[in-house]
C-alpha positions in Angstrom: 53.2 -156.1 53.3 50.2 -158.2 52.2 48.9 -160.8 54.7 50.1 -164.3 54.0 47.2 -166.7 53.3 47.7 -170.1 54.9 46.1 -173.4 53.7 47.4 -176.2 55.9 45.5 -179.3 57.0 45.8 -182.0 59.7 49.1 -182.2 61.6 50.5 -179.3 59.6 47.7 -177.0 60.8 48.5 -177.7 64.4 51.7 -175.7 64.0 49.5 -172.6 63.9 48.0 -173.5 67.3 51.5 -173.7 68.9 52.5 -170.5 67.1 49.4 -168.8 68.5 50.1 -170.1 72.0 53.5 -168.5 71.9 52.1 -165.3 70.5 49.4 -165.0 73.2 52.0 -165.6 75.9 54.2 -162.8 74.5 51.2 -160.3 74.9 50.9 -160.7 78.7 52.8 -158.5 81.1 55.0 -161.2 82.6 55.3 -163.9 79.8 56.7 -167.4 80.3 58.6 -167.4 77.0 58.3 -163.9 75.7 58.5 -164.8 72.0 57.7 -161.4 70.4 58.6 -162.8 67.0 55.8 -165.3 67.2 53.3 -162.4 67.8 54.8 -160.5 64.8 54.4 -163.6 62.6 50.8 -164.2 63.7 49.9 -160.6 62.7 51.3 -161.3 59.2 49.1 -164.4 58.6 45.6 -164.3 57.2 44.1 -167.1 59.3 41.3 -167.5 61.8 43.4 -168.4 64.9 40.3 -168.4 67.1 39.2 -171.8 65.7 42.3 -173.3 67.3 42.2 -171.3 70.5 43.3 -173.2 73.5 42.1 -173.3 77.1 44.1 -171.7 79.8 46.1 -174.8 80.8 47.2 -175.4 77.1 48.0 -171.7 76.7 50.4 -172.2 79.6 51.8 -175.5 78.4 52.8 -174.3 74.9 55.3 -171.6 76.2 56.4 -173.9 79.0 57.3 -176.7 76.6 59.2 -174.3 74.3 61.0 -172.6 77.3 62.5 -175.8 78.7 63.4 -177.2 75.3 65.2 -173.9 74.7 67.0 -174.4 78.0 68.2 -177.9 77.0 69.3 -176.5 73.6 71.4 -173.7 75.2 73.0 -176.3 77.6 74.0 -178.5 74.7 75.4 -175.6 72.7 77.3 -174.3 75.7 79.2 -177.6 75.8 79.3 -178.0 72.0 79.8 -174.6 70.5 80.5 -176.0 67.0 77.6 -178.4 66.9 74.9 -179.1 64.2 71.3 -178.6 65.2 68.5 -180.5 63.5 65.2 -178.8 64.3 62.7 -181.5 63.1 59.2 -180.4 62.3 60.1 -176.8 62.9 56.8 -175.4 61.8 56.8 -171.6 62.3 58.8 -171.8 65.5 61.4 -169.0 65.9 63.7 -171.1 68.1 66.8 -170.3 66.1 66.2 -166.6 66.7 65.4 -167.1 70.4 68.6 -169.2 70.9 70.6 -167.0 68.6 73.5 -169.4 68.4 77.0 -168.2 67.4 78.2 -168.4 63.8 80.1 -171.6 64.8 76.8 -173.6 65.0 75.1 -175.0 61.9 71.4 -174.9 62.3 68.9 -176.7 60.1 65.1 -176.2 60.2 63.3 -179.1 58.6 59.6 -179.4 57.7 57.2 -180.0 54.8 58.0 -178.0 51.6 54.8 -175.8 52.0 55.7 -175.0 55.6 59.3 -174.1 54.6 58.0 -171.9 51.8 55.8 -170.1 54.3 58.8 -169.7 56.7 60.9 -168.1 54.0 58.2 -165.4 53.5 57.9 -164.7 57.3 61.4 -165.1 58.7 64.7 -163.4 57.8 67.9 -165.2 56.7 70.7 -165.5 59.2 74.3 -166.9 59.3 74.8 -170.7 59.2 71.1 -171.3 59.0 69.4 -173.4 56.4 65.8 -174.6 55.8 65.1 -177.9 54.3 61.7 -178.5 52.7 61.0 -182.2 53.2 58.9 -184.6 55.3 61.2 -185.6 58.2 60.4 -189.2 57.4 61.9 -188.9 53.9 65.3 -190.7 54.1 67.0 -188.4 51.6 67.0 -184.9 53.3 69.9 -186.0 55.6 72.1 -186.6 52.5 73.0 -182.8 52.4 73.8 -182.4 56.1 77.5 -182.7 57.0 78.2 -185.2 59.7 81.5 -183.9 61.0 80.1 -182.4 64.3 78.1 -183.5 67.3 74.4 -183.1 66.6 71.5 -181.9 68.7 68.1 -183.1 67.4 65.2 -181.0 68.6 61.6 -182.1 68.0 58.7 -180.2 69.5 55.1 -181.3 68.8 56.3 -183.8 66.3 56.8 -187.4 67.5 53.2 -187.9 68.5 52.1 -187.4 64.9 54.5 -190.1 63.6 53.9 -193.8 63.7 56.2 -195.7 66.0 57.8 -197.3 62.9 58.4 -193.9 61.3 59.9 -192.4 64.4 62.2 -195.3 65.2 63.5 -195.4 61.6 64.1 -191.6 61.7 66.0 -191.9 64.9 68.0 -194.8 63.6 69.0 -192.9 60.4 70.3 -190.0 62.4 72.2 -192.1 65.0 73.6 -194.1 62.2 75.1 -191.1 60.4 76.4 -188.9 63.3 79.2 -190.0 65.7 77.4 -188.6 68.7 75.0 -186.0 70.2 71.6 -185.7 71.9 67.9 -185.9 71.1 65.4 -183.7 73.0 61.7 -183.8 72.4 58.3 -183.8 74.0 56.4 -187.1 74.2 53.0 -188.3 75.3 52.2 -191.7 76.7 49.7 -194.1 75.1 46.9 -193.0 77.4 47.4 -189.4 76.4 47.5 -190.3 72.7 44.0 -191.9 73.1 42.7 -188.6 74.6 44.6 -186.4 72.2 41.8 -186.1 69.7 39.8 -184.2 72.3 42.2 -181.2 72.3 40.6 -178.3 70.5 43.5 -177.7 68.1 43.8 -181.4 67.2 40.1 -181.8 66.8 39.7 -178.7 64.7 42.5 -179.7 62.3 41.6 -183.3 62.0 45.1 -184.4 62.9 45.7 -187.9 64.1 48.1 -188.7 67.0 49.7 -192.1 66.8 52.9 -192.6 68.8 52.8 -192.8 72.5 55.8 -193.6 74.7 55.0 -195.0 78.2 58.5 -195.9 79.4 61.3 -193.7 78.0 63.7 -196.7 78.1 61.6 -198.3 75.4 63.6 -196.2 73.0 66.9 -197.8 74.1 65.6 -201.1 72.8 64.2 -199.7 69.6 67.2 -197.5 68.8 70.2 -199.3 70.4 72.6 -196.3 70.2 70.3 -194.1 72.2 70.9 -193.9 76.0 68.2 -192.3 78.1 69.4 -189.3 80.2 66.4 -187.8 81.8 62.7 -186.9 81.6 61.0 -183.8 82.7 57.3 -183.6 83.6 55.3 -180.5 82.8 53.8 -181.0 86.2 57.1 -180.0 87.9 57.5 -176.5 86.6 56.9 -173.5 88.8 55.1 -171.7 86.0 52.0 -173.9 86.8 51.4 -171.5 89.7 49.8 -169.3 87.1 47.0 -171.8 86.5 43.7 -171.6 88.3 43.3 -173.2 91.7 41.2 -176.1 90.2 43.8 -176.7 87.6 46.6 -176.7 90.1 44.8 -179.2 92.3 44.2 -181.4 89.3 48.0 -181.2 88.4 48.8 -182.1 92.0 46.7 -185.2 91.8 48.1 -186.2 88.4 51.6 -185.8 89.8 51.0 -188.7 92.2 49.8 -191.2 89.6 52.6 -192.5 87.3 50.6 -192.9 84.0 49.0 -189.5 84.5 52.3 -187.9 85.4 53.7 -189.2 82.1 50.9 -188.0 79.9 53.1 -185.2 78.7 56.8 -184.6 79.3 60.2 -183.8 77.8 62.7 -186.6 77.1 66.4 -186.3 76.6 68.8 -189.0 75.2 72.4 -189.2 74.2 74.3 -191.4 71.7 
């Protein structure tokens, strides 16, 4: 099989950094996520991944973020085995294959047309699984999604690249169409957004981070149907024990300062 050449720019290119982070994790003896499919996909792509190579802490944070979003996804599907899943800004994430939902679940992966075209060349088909090539901010892609089931909206590495207006309008469209469900996604606060451009992958790609969420209850005001359930700081996970002593001490310090603790976390809402 010929290597797939990739020509992505800005926020689209950052999906390669997260893919690479999951691939690197899968290569170690005791991985956090263990996504072997990510490593298989990396080896099929003609791209210089070293230009987006992350430091040790970021290499840990990528599989941690995916692992705990997977956990929330499994919890929702255990309670709603006939649900619809909307995986927004799916990139080259193999989440549907990691979760391996039953045939009773409808799963949609949504991303830009060029990203979905690449996915079709790298990933196999499976039951009750569809890919939609569209910007998530385009209001029309939802027209083809049935609304007769509870919905789980998963967004990893997405909302920080949207403007606040784009994100709020997207969430309102989804809550306006479905009768109920949950949103789970990672979010940065405004301070972290200001520092985001210093990250190697963001800097190398030229991506711009725009939407920071300081207080998760802000979303309840912007999207009235949303009700905040919980937040989960990356500083709480036992996997951070794998970081260096200096990094662990820094995380311990950050955990005691609210705005630093909320620099990066997972948010969960219901409606």
